[in-house]
TORTORFI-812544 format. One record per residue: residue number from 0; x, y, z of N, C-alpha, C, CB in turn; chain. Coordinates in Angstrom, 3 decimals, always signed. Glycine has a CB too. Layout:
N
NUM; X; Y; Z; X; Y; Z; X; Y; Z; X; Y; Z; A
...
//
This chain:
153
0; +146.185; +118.624; +116.732; +146.263; +119.606; +117.778; +147.537; +119.414; +118.600; +145.031; +119.529; +118.665; A
1; +147.885; +118.113; +118.861; +149.090; +117.821; +119.625; +150.339; +118.259; +118.866; +149.165; +116.330; +119.949; A
2; +150.312; +118.164; +117.529; +151.465; +118.573; +116.727; +151.681; +120.085; +116.826; +151.273; +118.155; +115.253; A
3; +150.615; +120.854; +116.815; +150.724; +122.318; +116.927; +151.257; +122.692; +118.307; +149.344; +123.000; +116.676; A
4; +150.748; +122.013; +119.352; +151.206; +122.282; +120.711; +152.683; +121.929; +120.844; +150.367; +121.492; +121.738; A
5; +153.087; +120.774; +120.338; +154.478; +120.334; +120.407; +155.384; +121.291; +119.625; +154.617; +118.897; +119.862; A
6; +154.936; +121.730; +118.464; +155.719; +122.694; +117.675; +155.860; +124.011; +118.424; +155.062; +122.936; +116.300; A
7; +154.816; +124.439; +119.097; +154.869; +125.677; +119.880; +155.848; +125.571; +121.036; +153.489; +126.027; +120.409; A
8; +155.864; +124.432; +121.716; +156.796; +124.215; +122.829; +158.234; +124.206; +122.321; +156.477; +122.888; +123.560; A
9; +158.484; +123.491; +121.227; +159.834; +123.436; +120.662; +160.285; +124.834; +120.233; +159.882; +122.460; +119.459; A
10; +159.407; +125.576; +119.608; +159.723; +126.938; +119.178; +160.032; +127.830; +120.383; +158.555; +127.529; +118.364; A
11; +159.255; +127.691; +121.446; +159.479; +128.488; +122.658; +160.826; +128.147; +123.289; +158.344; +128.255; +123.676; A
12; +161.195; +126.874; +123.309; +162.478; +126.456; +123.876; +163.629; +127.040; +123.059; +162.578; +124.912; +123.923; A
13; +163.533; +126.970; +121.736; +164.582; +127.552; +120.902; +164.667; +129.068; +121.063; +164.340; +127.203; +119.443; A
14; +163.535; +129.726; +121.194; +163.526; +131.179; +121.383; +164.193; +131.551; +122.696; +162.089; +131.723; +121.347; A
15; +163.906; +130.805; +123.762; +164.524; +131.089; +125.054; +166.019; +130.819; +125.019; +163.869; +130.259; +126.152; A
16; +166.431; +129.742; +124.348; +167.856; +129.420; +124.235; +168.578; +130.499; +123.431; +168.053; +128.035; +123.573; A
17; +167.947; +130.959; +122.358; +168.554; +132.021; +121.544; +168.684; +133.318; +122.318; +167.732; +132.258; +120.285; A
18; +167.689; +133.647; +123.116; +167.742; +134.870; +123.923; +168.840; +134.772; +124.966; +166.389; +135.133; +124.602; A
19; +169.002; +133.576; +125.548; +170.032; +133.391; +126.567; +171.428; +133.532; +125.962; +169.881; +132.019; +127.239; A
20; +171.633; +133.000; +124.753; +172.941; +133.106; +124.120; +173.187; +134.515; +123.595; +173.063; +132.096; +122.986; A
21; +172.143; +135.211; +123.174; +172.294; +136.546; +122.617; +172.450; +137.617; +123.678; +171.122; +136.868; +121.755; A
22; +172.132; +137.260; +124.925; +172.223; +138.238; +125.991; +173.678; +138.476; +126.358; +171.426; +137.780; +127.216; A
23; +174.029; +139.740; +126.602; +175.390; +140.073; +126.984; +175.528; +139.882; +128.489; +175.752; +141.528; +126.566; A
24; +176.502; +139.111; +128.906; +176.709; +138.857; +130.326; +177.480; +140.014; +130.928; +177.457; +137.521; +130.553; A
25; +176.903; +140.666; +131.926; +177.539; +141.840; +132.518; +178.796; +141.463; +133.299; +176.557; +142.567; +133.431; A
26; +178.955; +140.168; +133.667; +180.155; +139.763; +134.383; +181.378; +139.731; +133.475; +179.948; +138.405; +135.014; A
27; +181.179; +139.658; +132.160; +182.296; +139.634; +131.220; +182.862; +141.023; +130.963; +181.861; +139.011; +129.913; A
28; +182.115; +142.062; +131.286; +182.523; +143.430; +131.024; +183.552; +143.857; +132.080; +181.292; +144.384; +131.023; A
29; +184.703; +144.412; +131.675; +185.685; +144.834; +132.680; +185.186; +146.044; +133.461; +187.030; +145.160; +132.013; A
30; +185.482; +146.052; +134.750; +185.087; +147.170; +135.606; +186.295; +147.680; +136.369; +183.965; +146.752; +136.584; A
31; +186.136; +148.850; +136.940; +187.224; +149.519; +137.626; +186.799; +149.936; +139.033; +187.691; +150.735; +136.826; A
32; +187.779; +150.028; +139.921; +187.572; +150.545; +141.266; +188.118; +151.972; +141.260; +188.278; +149.641; +142.369; A
33; +187.259; +152.944; +141.561; +187.652; +154.348; +141.533; +187.748; +154.883; +142.952; +186.653; +155.183; +140.707; A
34; +188.823; +155.621; +143.215; +189.049; +156.230; +144.518; +189.186; +157.736; +144.311; +190.320; +155.629; +145.221; A
35; +188.358; +158.513; +145.007; +188.382; +159.970; +144.901; +188.836; +160.561; +146.231; +186.985; +160.525; +144.500; A
36; +189.711; +161.572; +146.147; +190.101; +162.361; +147.309; +189.810; +163.807; +146.937; +191.630; +162.139; +147.709; A
37; +188.949; +164.460; +147.716; +188.545; +165.843; +147.443; +189.179; +166.734; +148.503; +186.976; +165.999; +147.435; A
38; +189.997; +167.705; +148.046; +190.704; +168.604; +148.961; +190.499; +170.057; +148.534; +192.216; +168.263; +149.005; A
39; +190.787; +170.965; +149.463; +190.755; +172.401; +149.166; +192.026; +172.749; +148.398; +190.632; +173.263; +150.481; A
40; +191.878; +173.555; +147.355; +193.042; +173.905; +146.540; +194.043; +174.760; +147.314; +192.597; +174.641; +145.283; A
41; +193.560; +175.673; +148.150; +194.460; +176.619; +148.801; +195.318; +175.999; +149.905; +193.664; +177.746; +149.372; A
42; +194.803; +174.999; +150.649; +195.599; +174.454; +151.738; +195.693; +172.927; +151.748; +195.035; +174.916; +153.031; A
43; +195.031; +172.244; +150.830; +195.137; +170.792; +150.732; +194.371; +170.020; +151.792; +196.552; +170.408; +150.799; A
44; +193.557; +170.695; +152.597; +192.778; +170.001; +153.625; +191.585; +169.307; +152.974; +192.302; +170.991; +154.728; A
45; +191.148; +168.183; +153.530; +190.040; +167.437; +152.930; +188.717; +168.188; +153.017; +189.901; +166.089; +153.601; A
46; +187.866; +167.932; +152.028; +186.519; +168.504; +152.007; +185.558; +167.359; +152.315; +186.184; +169.194; +150.609; A
47; +184.916; +167.445; +153.466; +183.992; +166.370; +153.832; +182.595; +166.668; +153.311; +183.960; +166.176; +155.356; A
48; +181.836; +165.607; +153.111; +180.443; +165.683; +152.662; +180.286; +166.334; +151.285; +179.626; +166.451; +153.673; A
49; +181.318; +166.243; +150.454; +181.210; +166.730; +149.071; +180.511; +165.652; +148.249; +182.630; +167.078; +148.462; A
50; +179.672; +166.070; +147.311; +178.962; +165.128; +146.442; +179.816; +164.856; +145.210; +177.558; +165.682; +146.033; A
51; +180.161; +163.590; +145.000; +180.898; +163.153; +143.811; +179.881; +162.447; +142.924; +182.130; +162.203; +144.176; A
52; +179.566; +163.061; +141.781; +178.527; +162.550; +140.897; +179.191; +162.014; +139.636; +177.478; +163.655; +140.553; A
53; +178.827; +160.783; +139.265; +179.430; +160.127; +138.107; +178.345; +159.769; +137.099; +180.217; +158.863; +138.534; A
54; +178.578; +160.112; +135.827; +177.663; +159.774; +134.735; +178.463; +159.159; +133.599; +176.879; +161.030; +134.244; A
55; +177.986; +158.057; +133.030; +178.654; +157.540; +131.829; +178.449; +158.501; +130.661; +178.120; +156.129; +131.466; A
56; +179.425; +158.538; +129.759; +179.379; +159.422; +128.596; +179.497; +158.563; +127.352; +180.511; +160.502; +128.647; A
57; +178.620; +158.800; +126.371; +178.683; +157.994; +125.144; +179.848; +158.467; +124.272; +177.340; +158.082; +124.354; A
58; +180.197; +157.728; +123.218; +181.347; +158.101; +122.372; +181.223; +159.479; +121.722; +181.529; +157.072; +121.292; A
59; +180.012; +160.023; +121.624; +179.822; +161.340; +121.026; +179.954; +162.458; +122.049; +178.467; +161.418; +120.357; A
60; +180.271; +162.118; +123.303; +180.461; +163.116; +124.340; +179.185; +163.522; +125.056; +181.088; +164.315; +123.754; A
61; +178.091; +162.829; +124.785; +176.822; +163.176; +125.424; +176.631; +162.334; +126.686; +175.636; +162.967; +124.444; A
62; +176.227; +163.006; +127.743; +176.000; +162.331; +129.020; +174.811; +161.392; +128.918; +175.776; +163.354; +130.144; A
63; +174.984; +160.156; +129.383; +173.918; +159.168; +129.322; +173.054; +159.248; +130.577; +174.498; +157.753; +129.155; A
64; +171.886; +158.630; +130.500; +170.998; +158.589; +131.653; +171.578; +157.662; +132.706; +169.582; +158.132; +131.246; A
65; +171.146; +157.869; +133.902; +171.668; +157.065; +135.003; +172.899; +157.726; +135.567; +171.987; +155.632; +134.546; A
66; +173.375; +157.237; +136.619; +174.552; +157.797; +137.246; +174.557; +157.426; +138.713; +174.602; +159.321; +137.065; A
67; +175.520; +157.952; +139.413; +175.673; +157.610; +140.811; +176.234; +158.797; +141.566; +176.573; +156.384; +140.979; A
68; +175.828; +158.930; +142.816; +176.334; +159.999; +143.663; +176.947; +159.383; +144.904; +175.213; +161.002; +144.037; A
69; +178.158; +159.820; +145.223; +178.852; +159.399; +146.433; +179.077; +160.625; +147.297; +180.201; +158.689; +146.102; A
70; +179.220; +160.448; +148.585; +179.564; +161.531; +149.506; +180.931; +161.228; +150.108; +178.477; +161.697; +150.628; A
71; +181.752; +162.267; +150.249; +183.072; +162.074; +150.840; +182.950; +161.963; +152.353; +184.019; +163.231; +150.457; A
72; +183.894; +161.235; +152.953; +183.921; +161.085; +154.400; +184.704; +162.241; +155.022; +184.543; +159.725; +154.799; A
73; +185.018; +162.141; +156.305; +185.729; +163.214; +157.013; +187.126; +163.439; +156.445; +185.826; +162.890; +158.503; A
74; +187.698; +162.423; +155.796; +189.025; +162.562; +155.184; +188.952; +163.008; +153.731; +189.778; +161.249; +155.271; A
75; +187.755; +163.350; +153.243; +187.578; +163.786; +151.860; +187.639; +162.649; +150.863; +188.615; +164.800; +151.513; A
76; +187.444; +161.408; +151.311; +187.583; +160.244; +150.435; +186.231; +159.614; +150.117; +188.498; +159.208; +151.078; A
77; +186.123; +159.116; +148.894; +184.963; +158.348; +148.447; +185.476; +157.357; +147.412; +183.821; +159.281; +147.854; A
78; +184.942; +156.143; +147.429; +185.365; +155.171; +146.427; +184.201; +154.284; +146.039; +186.534; +154.322; +146.946; A
79; +184.355; +153.675; +144.849; +183.313; +152.789; +144.343; +183.942; +151.757; +143.435; +182.217; +153.581; +143.595; A
80; +183.477; +150.526; +143.559; +183.959; +149.436; +142.736; +182.840; +149.012; +141.785; +184.437; +148.242; +143.613; A
81; +183.194; +148.721; +140.536; +182.207; +148.234; +139.580; +181.851; +149.231; +138.500; +180.978; +147.841; +140.296; A
82; +182.677; +150.228; +138.269; +182.436; +151.203; +137.202; +182.929; +150.596; +135.887; +183.158; +152.577; +137.501; A
83; +182.061; +150.464; +134.878; +182.508; +149.880; +133.606; +183.510; +150.782; +132.888; +181.308; +149.616; +132.696; A
84; +184.384; +150.163; +132.125; +185.364; +150.910; +131.338; +184.637; +151.818; +130.347; +186.330; +149.945; +130.592; A
85; +185.257; +152.953; +130.043; +184.700; +153.906; +129.095; +184.828; +155.318; +129.649; +183.226; +153.576; +128.787; A
86; +184.180; +156.262; +128.992; +184.229; +157.661; +129.424; +183.270; +157.862; +130.594; +183.871; +158.621; +128.248; A
87; +183.725; +158.666; +131.556; +182.942; +158.933; +132.756; +183.023; +160.425; +133.057; +183.450; +158.083; +133.968; A
88; +181.885; +161.067; +133.219; +181.825; +162.483; +133.601; +181.719; +162.558; +135.116; +180.616; +163.218; +132.914; A
89; +182.681; +163.254; +135.733; +182.714; +163.394; +137.182; +182.458; +164.858; +137.529; +184.078; +162.906; +137.770; A
90; +181.486; +165.077; +138.416; +181.195; +166.410; +138.928; +181.311; +166.345; +140.446; +179.770; +166.910; +138.476; A
91; +181.871; +167.396; +141.033; +181.985; +167.453; +142.487; +181.355; +168.754; +142.943; +183.479; +167.345; +142.958; A
92; +180.416; +168.630; +143.877; +179.704; +169.776; +144.441; +179.942; +169.807; +145.940; +178.180; +169.710; +144.123; A
93; +180.294; +170.970; +146.467; +180.470; +171.139; +147.903; +180.088; +172.569; +148.266; +181.937; +170.818; +148.338; A
94; +179.449; +172.720; +149.399; +179.011; +174.040; +149.850; +180.233; +174.939; +150.071; +178.169; +173.926; +151.157; A
95; +180.196; +176.137; +149.497; +181.278; +177.099; +149.657; +182.408; +176.943; +148.656; +181.827; +176.994; +151.020; A
96; +182.235; +176.087; +147.628; +183.283; +175.869; +146.627; +182.687; +175.921; +145.228; +183.992; +174.515; +146.860; A
97; +183.557; +176.209; +144.246; +183.137; +176.163; +142.853; +182.847; +174.720; +142.468; +184.218; +176.776; +141.925; A
98; +181.887; +174.533; +141.580; +181.580; +173.195; +141.079; +182.722; +172.731; +140.180; +180.221; +173.180; +140.307; A
99; +183.127; +171.479; +140.355; +184.190; +170.884; +139.556; +183.562; +169.900; +138.573; +185.250; +170.177; +140.460; A
100; +184.067; +169.858; +137.356; +183.580; +168.891; +136.384; +184.644; +168.556; +135.363; +182.342; +169.415; +135.688; A
101; +184.764; +167.270; +135.056; +185.731; +166.832; +134.059; +185.351; +165.431; +133.587; +187.179; +166.855; +134.635; A
102; +185.717; +165.106; +132.334; +185.502; +163.773; +131.786; +186.798; +162.978; +131.909; +185.030; +163.845; +130.302; A
103; +186.669; +161.724; +132.334; +187.820; +160.845; +132.490; +187.600; +159.569; +131.679; +188.062; +160.512; +133.985; A
104; +188.681; +158.994; +131.205; +188.629; +157.708; +130.527; +188.969; +156.629; +131.552; +189.611; +157.665; +129.301; A
105; +187.999; +155.779; +131.852; +188.207; +154.684; +132.796; +188.717; +153.501; +131.987; +186.885; +154.324; +133.587; A
106; +190.001; +153.147; +132.201; +190.607; +152.096; +131.396; +191.568; +151.211; +132.179; +191.326; +152.705; +130.239; A
107; +191.534; +151.290; +133.514; +192.407; +150.480; +134.362; +191.577; +149.863; +135.480; +193.575; +151.332; +134.946; A
108; +192.028; +148.742; +136.044; +191.259; +148.110; +137.120; +191.146; +148.964; +138.382; +191.883; +146.794; +137.472; A
109; +192.175; +149.779; +138.669; +192.139; +150.674; +139.828; +192.600; +152.053; +139.382; +193.035; +150.133; +140.998; A
110; +191.812; +153.060; +139.737; +192.181; +154.435; +139.382; +191.934; +155.334; +140.589; +191.370; +154.939; +138.136; A
111; +192.842; +156.290; +140.807; +192.722; +157.230; +141.912; +192.728; +158.653; +141.356; +193.871; +157.029; +142.944; A
112; +191.871; +159.493; +141.910; +191.746; +160.887; +141.475; +191.832; +161.800; +142.694; +190.408; +161.117; +140.704; A
113; +192.644; +162.843; +142.591; +192.668; +163.892; +143.608; +192.056; +165.126; +142.975; +194.131; +164.174; +144.137; A
114; +190.985; +165.596; +143.574; +190.245; +166.732; +143.029; +190.412; +167.910; +143.975; +188.734; +166.386; +142.827; A
115; +190.900; +169.017; +143.419; +191.146; +170.225; +144.216; +190.041; +171.232; +143.924; +192.556; +170.838; +143.904; A
116; +189.288; +171.565; +144.958; +188.191; +172.517; +144.802; +188.663; +173.930; +145.111; +187.012; +172.140; +145.712; A
117; +188.174; +174.870; +144.311; +188.521; +176.281; +144.470; +187.399; +177.011; +145.189; +188.802; +176.938; +143.101; A
118; +187.768; +178.051; +145.883; +186.779; +178.942; +146.500; +186.138; +179.774; +145.394; +187.437; +179.866; +147.597; A
119; +184.926; +180.261; +145.597; +184.294; +181.104; +144.567; +185.111; +182.368; +144.330; +182.852; +181.478; +144.978; A
120; +185.111; +182.826; +143.092; +185.827; +184.037; +142.721; +184.825; +185.073; +142.244; +186.889; +183.751; +141.630; A
121; +185.287; +186.303; +142.137; +184.423; +187.369; +141.649; +184.019; +187.140; +140.208; +185.111; +188.708; +141.784; A
122; +182.935; +187.729; +139.830; +182.452; +187.589; +138.469; +183.359; +188.370; +137.525; +180.991; +188.072; +138.352; A
123; +183.675; +187.790; +136.400; +184.525; +188.420; +135.404; +183.659; +189.279; +134.499; +185.310; +187.363; +134.583; A
124; +184.080; +190.507; +134.302; +183.330; +191.413; +133.435; +184.230; +191.909; +132.308; +182.762; +192.608; +134.244; A
125; +183.695; +191.955; +131.116; +184.482; +192.463; +129.995; +184.608; +193.980; +130.058; +183.852; +192.043; +128.667; A
126; +183.812; +194.608; +130.908; +183.836; +196.060; +131.009; +184.925; +196.551; +131.954; +182.491; +196.568; +131.470; A
127; +185.481; +195.664; +132.786; +186.579; +196.047; +133.662; +187.866; +196.078; +132.860; +186.701; +195.077; +134.862; A
128; +188.820; +196.886; +133.316; +190.118; +196.959; +132.664; +191.018; +195.907; +133.302; +190.742; +198.395; +132.783; A
129; +191.328; +194.848; +132.555; +192.112; +193.736; +133.076; +193.560; +193.856; +132.627; +191.521; +192.396; +132.622; A
130; +194.469; +193.311; +133.452; +195.896; +193.319; +133.124; +196.144; +192.473; +131.881; +196.740; +192.796; +134.314; A
131; +197.010; +192.954; +130.998; +197.329; +192.236; +129.760; +198.471; +191.244; +129.982; +197.702; +193.229; +128.645; A
132; +199.456; +191.608; +130.770; +200.620; +190.773; +131.045; +200.529; +190.267; +132.488; +201.950; +191.566; +130.809; A
133; +201.037; +189.057; +132.736; +201.050; +188.581; +134.118; +201.869; +189.519; +134.998; +201.615; +187.152; +134.193; A
134; +201.353; +189.873; +136.129; +202.052; +190.772; +137.046; +201.746; +192.237; +136.786; +203.533; +190.547; +136.951; A
135; +201.210; +192.585; +135.608; +200.882; +193.975; +135.293; +199.589; +194.344; +136.022; +200.738; +194.189; +133.743; A
136; +199.575; +195.494; +136.605; +198.411; +195.964; +137.341; +197.387; +196.551; +136.379; +198.819; +197.005; +138.396; A
137; +196.098; +196.284; +136.589; +195.089; +196.901; +135.737; +195.034; +198.406; +135.969; +193.715; +196.274; +135.992; A
138; +194.660; +199.128; +134.916; +194.573; +200.576; +135.022; +193.368; +200.942; +135.894; +194.462; +201.230; +133.614; A
139; +193.570; +201.932; +136.723; +192.499; +202.406; +137.597; +191.731; +203.519; +136.885; +193.070; +202.909; +138.961; A
140; +190.425; +203.508; +137.042; +189.616; +204.581; +136.498; +189.871; +205.850; +137.298; +188.117; +204.209; +136.515; A
141; +189.736; +206.990; +136.630; +189.890; +208.268; +137.327; +188.764; +208.404; +138.345; +189.882; +209.468; +136.321; A
142; +189.052; +208.974; +139.523; +187.993; +209.134; +140.511; +186.914; +210.081; +139.987; +188.568; +209.658; +141.839; A
143; +185.691; +209.891; +140.428; +184.626; +210.774; +139.957; +184.876; +212.209; +140.418; +183.254; +210.282; +140.459; A
144; +184.396; +213.195; +139.644; +184.624; +214.589; +140.032; +183.912; +214.897; +141.352; +184.135; +215.550; +138.919; A
145; +184.536; +215.802; +142.097; +183.986; +216.193; +143.398; +182.711; +217.018; +143.177; +185.038; +217.006; +144.231; A
146; +181.604; +216.682; +143.851; +180.349; +217.424; +143.639; +180.452; +218.895; +144.013; +179.236; +216.789; +144.436; A
147; +181.430; +219.276; +144.848; +181.592; +220.675; +145.229; +182.035; +221.518; +144.051; +182.592; +220.805; +146.364; A
148; +182.734; +220.925; +143.090; +183.264; +221.666; +141.955; +182.212; +221.931; +140.879; +184.424; +220.915; +141.357; A
149; +181.042; +221.354; +141.004; +180.005; +221.565; +139.988; +179.412; +222.967; +140.120; +178.890; +220.496; +140.115; A
150; +179.183; +223.592; +138.995; +178.563; +224.930; +138.975; +177.065; +224.761; +138.827; +179.138; +225.816; +137.813; A
151; +176.299; +225.562; +139.498; +174.843; +225.455; +139.327; +174.443; +225.919; +137.942; +174.099; +226.278; +140.396; A
152; +173.437; +225.337; +137.391; +172.957; +225.683; +136.055; +172.175; +226.910; +136.048; +172.153; +224.610; +135.486; A
//
């Protein structure tokens, strides 16, 4: 009975040692310090209280679970230290602005991003007559006929 118990203890010690050596130490993984500045595109003024959302992206371009949300301060700045190297999907949401989204490759110890948010624009319709050349004015539709000119049936 003592031999079985001793064998079990030795086996447990080896299993724990193997698990400890097989475990990946997160301190060995390189990380980056990211600095974000969020400004208005039209005048360059900072956007405060904008949500900067970061999600890791796998090599196939699919967003992974987990992520982090930061809020910009009065100067439009937000930063975070400890982002692992690799692809990172950044989305910025702010009231009164279009949502911004882009994938970045995090590959340096310090990285800075300036994100310019646009104001919302009108909806694009394929039924409208749009200019073909830059600077060319779109064709205007003919005004509707005057109801006074209609003949009674």
